[in-house]
N, CA, C and O of each residue as an XYZ file, in Angstrom:
308
protein
N      70.854     63.110    -60.959
C      71.409     64.112    -60.069
C      70.425     65.244    -59.799
O      70.548     65.941    -58.792
N      69.462     65.433    -60.676
C      68.518     66.533    -60.496
C      67.723     66.402    -59.206
O      67.292     67.410    -58.645
N      67.522     65.182    -58.726
C      66.767     65.003    -57.490
C      67.545     65.474    -56.266
O      66.975     65.576    -55.180
N      68.822     65.759    -56.421
C      69.653     66.230    -55.306
C      69.575     67.751    -55.125
O      70.063     68.277    -54.124
N      68.975     68.450    -56.068
C      68.840     69.903    -55.980
C      67.351     70.242    -55.930
O      66.554     69.714    -56.705
N      66.996     71.128    -55.008
C      65.599     71.515    -54.861
C      65.482     73.035    -54.853
O      66.360     73.745    -54.364
N      64.377     73.507    -55.405
C      64.063     74.932    -55.373
C      62.712     75.064    -54.673
O      61.691     74.568    -55.149
N      62.740     75.745    -53.536
C      61.533     75.922    -52.740
C      61.422     77.411    -52.409
O      62.335     77.980    -51.810
N      60.326     78.038    -52.790
C      60.198     79.485    -52.543
C      60.260     79.854    -51.063
O      60.477     81.019    -50.728
N      60.073     78.889    -50.182
C      60.101     79.158    -48.747
C      61.479     78.942    -48.114
O      61.650     79.154    -46.914
N      62.443     78.530    -48.904
C      63.800     78.300    -48.391
C      64.764     79.161    -49.191
O      64.841     79.044    -50.414
N      65.489     80.015    -48.508
C      66.476     80.911    -49.129
C      65.894     81.666    -50.322
O      66.542     81.816    -51.358
N      64.658     82.137    -50.153
C      64.006     82.962    -51.186
C      63.950     82.284    -52.542
O      63.991     82.949    -53.577
N      63.858     80.962    -52.540
C      63.733     80.213    -53.789
C      65.039     79.914    -54.483
O      65.037     79.409    -55.606
N      66.154     80.213    -53.845
C      67.453     79.869    -54.424
C      67.628     78.346    -54.379
O      67.166     77.708    -53.433
N      68.275     77.762    -55.366
C      68.457     76.306    -55.355
C      69.332     75.869    -54.184
O      70.356     76.484    -53.886
N      68.903     74.793    -53.531
C      69.621     74.226    -52.389
C      69.795     72.726    -52.601
O      69.121     72.121    -53.435
N      70.690     72.149    -51.849
C      70.813     70.701    -51.844
C      69.531     70.157    -51.221
O      69.133     70.586    -50.138
N      68.887     69.219    -51.902
C      67.602     68.690    -51.462
C      67.687     68.156    -50.037
O      68.642     67.474    -49.664
N      66.665     68.484    -49.251
C      66.603     68.019    -47.880
C      67.446     68.823    -46.906
O      67.543     68.478    -45.729
N      68.062     69.906    -47.402
C      68.892     70.758    -46.557
C      68.532     72.213    -46.826
O      67.691     72.512    -47.673
N      69.171     73.096    -46.105
C      69.066     74.532    -46.371
C      70.404     75.043    -46.899
O      70.732     76.218    -46.739
N      71.172     74.160    -47.526
C      72.500     74.500    -48.034
C      72.366     74.980    -49.479
O      72.042     74.190    -50.365
N      72.614     76.272    -49.723
C      72.476     76.795    -51.089
C      73.552     76.242    -52.037
O      74.714     76.075    -51.665
N      73.127     75.970    -53.250
C      74.062     75.530    -54.289
C      75.188     76.557    -54.426
O      76.353     76.184    -54.565
N      74.850     77.824    -54.389
C      75.845     78.885    -54.537
C      76.949     78.771    -53.488
O      78.125     78.938    -53.812
N      76.589     78.490    -52.247
C      77.595     78.372    -51.182
C      78.556     77.224    -51.451
O      79.760     77.341    -51.225
N      78.016     76.124    -51.933
C      78.862     74.969    -52.256
C      79.792     75.315    -53.415
O      80.981     75.000    -53.376
N      79.253     75.957    -54.437
C      80.069     76.325    -55.597
C      81.166     77.311    -55.223
O      82.269     77.240    -55.764
N      80.886     78.213    -54.322
C      81.906     79.167    -53.877
C      83.069     78.446    -53.197
O      84.228     78.810    -53.397
N      82.767     77.438    -52.403
C      83.834     76.670    -51.756
C      84.645     75.880    -52.776
O      85.867     75.783    -52.664
N      83.964     75.318    -53.769
C      84.677     74.611    -54.844
C      85.590     75.584    -55.576
O      86.732     75.250    -55.891
N      85.088     76.793    -55.849
C      85.887     77.770    -56.594
C      87.090     78.259    -55.800
O      88.068     78.731    -56.380
N      87.022     78.147    -54.463
C      88.163     78.515    -53.628
C      89.225     77.421    -53.587
O      90.281     77.588    -52.978
N      88.934     76.313    -54.238
C      89.921     75.241    -54.328
C      89.811     74.173    -53.260
O      90.679     73.306    -53.159
N      88.758     74.224    -52.463
C      88.588     73.194    -51.442
C      88.197     71.875    -52.098
O      87.430     71.848    -53.060
N      88.730     70.793    -51.567
C      88.360     69.475    -52.077
C      86.956     69.143    -51.589
O      86.460     69.741    -50.634
N      86.330     68.196    -52.248
C      84.994     67.776    -51.824
C      85.045     67.298    -50.382
O      84.141     67.582    -49.595
N      86.088     66.581    -50.041
C      86.230     66.056    -48.688
C      86.344     67.183    -47.654
O      85.773     67.094    -46.567
N      87.086     68.244    -48.001
C      87.214     69.393    -47.091
C      85.877     70.098    -46.902
O      85.535     70.509    -45.793
N      85.126     70.234    -47.985
C      83.822     70.889    -47.905
C      82.921     70.117    -46.949
O      82.230     70.705    -46.117
N      82.938     68.810    -47.076
C      82.102     67.975    -46.213
C      82.607     68.015    -44.770
O      81.822     68.208    -43.842
N      83.882     67.839    -44.586
C      84.450     67.765    -43.239
C      84.376     69.101    -42.493
O      84.001     69.140    -41.321
N      84.732     70.187    -43.171
C      84.881     71.472    -42.492
C      83.650     72.380    -42.557
O      83.510     73.276    -41.724
N      82.763     72.169    -43.518
C      81.643     73.091    -43.711
C      80.269     72.435    -43.642
O      79.388     72.902    -42.921
N      80.093     71.368    -44.383
C      78.769     70.774    -44.513
C      78.833     69.255    -44.328
O      78.804     68.510    -45.307
N      78.919     68.800    -43.086
C      79.037     67.356    -42.852
C      77.812     66.551    -43.295
O      77.886     65.328    -43.410
N      76.686     67.228    -43.545
C      75.493     66.518    -44.005
C      75.524     66.216    -45.499
O      74.697     65.449    -45.991
N      76.469     66.810    -46.224
C      76.559     66.576    -47.663
C      77.275     65.275    -47.977
O      78.042     64.745    -47.174
N      76.997     64.786    -49.167
C      77.735     63.658    -49.741
C      78.447     64.175    -50.980
O      78.083     65.215    -51.529
N      79.443     63.457    -51.409
C      80.198     63.861    -52.603
C      79.255     64.039    -53.789
O      79.432     64.962    -54.583
N      78.268     63.177    -53.917
C      77.318     63.290    -55.026
C      76.500     64.576    -54.952
O      76.074     65.091    -55.986
N      76.276     65.098    -53.762
C      75.573     66.385    -53.627
C      76.416     67.508    -54.225
O      75.890     68.385    -54.910
N      77.700     67.482    -53.969
C      78.594     68.516    -54.506
C      78.666     68.398    -56.023
O      78.633     69.404    -56.732
N      78.763     67.192    -56.510
C      78.744     66.982    -57.969
C      77.438     67.492    -58.571
O      77.435     68.069    -59.658
N      76.338     67.281    -57.871
C      75.038     67.749    -58.357
C      74.992     69.276    -58.423
O      74.382     69.839    -59.332
N      75.633     69.945    -57.463
C      75.705     71.411    -57.492
C      76.450     71.893    -58.730
O      76.022     72.830    -59.403
N      77.557     71.244    -59.015
C      78.337     71.609    -60.207
C      77.528     71.343    -61.463
O      77.495     72.178    -62.367
N      76.878     70.196    -61.530
C      76.074     69.861    -62.698
C      74.917     70.837    -62.854
O      74.564     71.199    -63.977
N      74.326     71.265    -61.758
C      73.238     72.243    -61.804
C      73.721     73.536    -62.460
O      73.036     74.098    -63.314
N      74.891     73.999    -62.063
C      75.452     75.224    -62.655
C      75.704     75.034    -64.147
O      75.430     75.930    -64.945
N      76.216     73.891    -64.515
C      76.452     73.601    -65.938
C      75.130     73.617    -66.694
O      75.033     74.204    -67.771
N      74.115     72.971    -66.128
C      72.811     72.918    -66.790
C      72.208     74.312    -66.978
O      71.574     74.576    -67.999
N      72.396     75.187    -66.023
C      71.890     76.561    -66.142
C      72.581     77.279    -67.293
O      71.935     77.978    -68.073
N      73.886     77.106    -67.396
C      74.639     77.772    -68.470
C      74.245     77.208    -69.826
O      74.103     77.959    -70.791
N      74.068     75.913    -69.908
C      73.676     75.288    -71.165
C      72.318     75.813    -71.633
O      72.108     76.030    -72.827
N      71.409     76.014    -70.696
C      70.059     76.457    -71.039
C      69.962     77.953    -71.309
O      68.965     78.421    -71.859
N      70.986     78.703    -70.929
C      70.946     80.161    -71.044
C      71.144     80.604    -72.497
O      72.037     80.124    -73.195
N      70.298     81.520    -72.925
C      70.467     82.139    -74.235
C      71.354     83.361    -74.067
O      71.044     84.264    -73.291
N      72.433     83.380    -74.784
C      73.359     84.514    -74.696
C      73.224     85.328    -75.972
O      73.358     84.808    -77.079
N      72.960     86.597    -75.795
C      72.790     87.494    -76.936
C      73.942     88.489    -76.913
O      74.071     89.286    -75.983
N      74.760     88.436    -77.925
C      75.910     89.316    -78.026
C      75.571     90.434    -79.018
O      75.216     90.190    -80.171
N      75.694     91.643    -78.532
C      75.414     92.801    -79.390
C      76.606     93.031    -80.313
O      77.757     92.853    -79.914
N      76.322     93.423    -81.531
C      77.386     93.746    -82.479
C      78.127     94.997    -82.002
O      77.511     95.974    -81.576
N      79.430     94.951    -82.078
C      80.250     96.083    -81.664
C      80.615     96.891    -82.896
O      81.164     96.356    -83.860
N      80.308     98.186    -82.862
C      80.633     99.059    -84.000
C      82.136     99.288    -84.052
O      82.765     99.572    -83.033
N      82.692     99.166    -85.213
C      84.135     99.332    -85.367
C      84.515    100.743    -85.711
O      85.698    101.042    -85.873
């Protein structure tokens, strides 16, 4: 699925996009978070996408979170 997401500094300021398009991963994720089905996203917003592209966007977000180091500061009681 990684081949479906591309980061190019000349497209959307280097934000990740669906490979071969100018469709930002963030835009796709926002539509998913609004509750749109994959089919609605393709039909109404991005007819050039495939269902696997949308899945790749979700997986990309998961991979970013998995790789992120989270540092929690101790809270004084």
